[in-house]
C-alpha positions as a LaTeX table, in Angstrom:
\begin{tabular}{lrrr}
\hline
Residue & $x$ (\AA) & $y$ (\AA) & $z$ (\AA) \\
\hline
Met1 & $-23.34$ & $-3.42$ & $-0.83$ \\
Thr2 & $-19.81$ & $-5.64$ & $-0.06$ \\
Val3 & $-16.63$ & $-4.94$ & 1.70 \\
Ala4 & $-15.36$ & $-3.32$ & $-1.93$ \\
Ala5 & $-17.70$ & $-0.58$ & $-1.19$ \\
Ser6 & $-16.65$ & 0.29 & 2.81 \\
Val7 & $-15.54$ & $-2.27$ & 6.01 \\
Gln8 & $-19.13$ & $-1.02$ & 7.59 \\
Phe9 & $-20.11$ & $-3.66$ & 4.80 \\
Val10 & $-17.44$ & $-6.49$ & 6.58 \\
Ser11 & $-19.19$ & $-8.68$ & 7.43 \\
Arg12 & $-23.22$ & $-8.17$ & 6.50 \\
Pro13 & $-23.36$ & $-6.95$ & 2.64 \\
Ile14 & $-26.64$ & $-5.04$ & 1.52 \\
Val15 & $-29.03$ & $-4.02$ & $-0.90$ \\
Ala16 & $-29.75$ & $-0.32$ & $-1.87$ \\
Arg17 & $-31.84$ & 1.56 & $-3.88$ \\
Val18 & $-30.00$ & 5.24 & $-4.69$ \\
Ile19 & $-32.00$ & 8.09 & $-3.78$ \\
Arg20 & $-28.98$ & 10.53 & $-4.11$ \\
Val21 & $-25.41$ & 10.98 & $-4.22$ \\
Arg22 & $-24.53$ & 13.96 & $-1.58$ \\
Asp23 & $-22.28$ & 16.60 & $-2.40$ \\
Asp24 & $-22.54$ & 18.89 & 0.79 \\
Pro25 & $-20.07$ & 17.16 & 2.97 \\
Ile26 & $-16.90$ & 16.80 & 1.87 \\
Thr27 & $-14.65$ & 13.11 & 1.43 \\
Tyr28 & $-11.69$ & 12.07 & 0.34 \\
Asp29 & $-10.78$ & 11.29 & $-2.84$ \\
Gly30 & $-12.36$ & 8.05 & $-4.37$ \\
Trp31 & $-15.10$ & 8.71 & $-1.30$ \\
Cys32 & $-18.84$ & 9.34 & $-1.09$ \\
Trp33 & $-21.81$ & 9.99 & 0.56 \\
Leu34 & $-25.24$ & 8.47 & $-0.51$ \\
Asp35 & $-28.51$ & 8.72 & 0.72 \\
Val36 & $-30.12$ & 4.89 & $-0.06$ \\
Tyr37 & $-33.20$ & 2.96 & 0.33 \\
Gln38 & $-31.51$ & $-0.22$ & 2.26 \\
Leu39 & $-33.74$ & $-3.31$ & 0.19 \\
Asp40 & $-34.83$ & $-6.29$ & 1.40 \\
Ala41 & $-34.86$ & $-9.82$ & $-0.03$ \\
Lys42 & $-38.16$ & $-9.15$ & $-2.25$ \\
Gly43 & $-36.74$ & $-5.60$ & $-3.37$ \\
Asp44 & $-38.64$ & $-3.50$ & $-0.65$ \\
Ala45 & $-37.63$ & $-0.82$ & 0.77 \\
Thr46 & $-36.97$ & $-1.12$ & 4.97 \\
Glu47 & $-34.44$ & 1.74 & 5.91 \\
Arg48 & $-33.50$ & 4.86 & 4.45 \\
Arg49 & $-29.24$ & 5.49 & 5.24 \\
Thr50 & $-26.61$ & 7.98 & 4.64 \\
Ile51 & $-23.53$ & 5.73 & 4.18 \\
Tyr52 & $-20.40$ & 6.59 & 2.42 \\
Val53 & $-19.11$ & 4.35 & 0.27 \\
Arg54 & $-16.03$ & 4.52 & $-2.61$ \\
Pro55 & $-18.12$ & 4.65 & $-5.50$ \\
Asp56 & $-15.83$ & 1.83 & $-7.73$ \\
Gly57 & $-17.03$ & $-0.70$ & $-5.09$ \\
Leu58 & $-20.45$ & $-0.63$ & $-5.74$ \\
Arg59 & $-21.62$ & $-3.40$ & $-7.90$ \\
Arg60 & $-24.60$ & $-2.27$ & $-9.90$ \\
Gly61 & $-28.11$ & $-4.75$ & $-9.64$ \\
Ala62 & $-31.17$ & $-4.93$ & $-11.63$ \\
Met63 & $-33.26$ & $-2.17$ & $-12.38$ \\
Asn64 & $-36.92$ & $-2.70$ & $-11.49$ \\
Thr65 & $-39.66$ & $-0.95$ & $-13.72$ \\
\hline
\end{tabular}
């Protein structure tokens, strides 16, 4: 996730796996809350986070199966 998704990633973009899109908090139009696992360089989950982002600013990565 980069600054295109949210200003919280301006200095440090992250890679994350989405767990779920939250629909319980009210958001501004074009924004959403996501529960994610933040991933390290090997693709391992290192932290669970709830983040507020613009979905149109997210980039889809390769899916590991």
